[in-house]
Residue, then its C-alpha position, 0 to 999 in steps of 0.5 A: m329655928n335656930i336664926k343667927f345674927p345679925q340679919y339684914r334687912k330692906l324694905s321694897n323700896g330702899k327708903s329703910l334698911y335693918e339690922i335685925c340683932s336679935e327677936n326682938s330689936f333691930n336698927e333702922i337706916q331711914i333715908i329720906g332725901n340726901k339724908r340717912i338717920m339710924f335709930q335703935l328699937n326695942a320691940e316691947t308690943y305685939f306688933e312692934k313683934i310681928k314686924i321682926s317676925d315678918m322682917i325675920a321671913a322677908h314677907d314683902p315687902y321685907q327683901k333681904i340684903t348683905l351686910e355691905e349694903f347696909i354697911n355701905e349706907k351706914r358709910k352716908m351718915 
């Protein structure tokens, strides 16, 4: 399967948004109250790689979002 990156996802509760950069890395915006915190994760463990795989497949609790939705949250930082 040929996946184009970046891909964008969020948790169904809206508390985290993800920019999936590759099959092994993503940027996350965590929303805590009025604050937004962004960090990058490079998958090294099996569980981190499975998490990214689930995010790409948009398995529950991950939902597809647009680039615009991700950028809108990033601007609030």
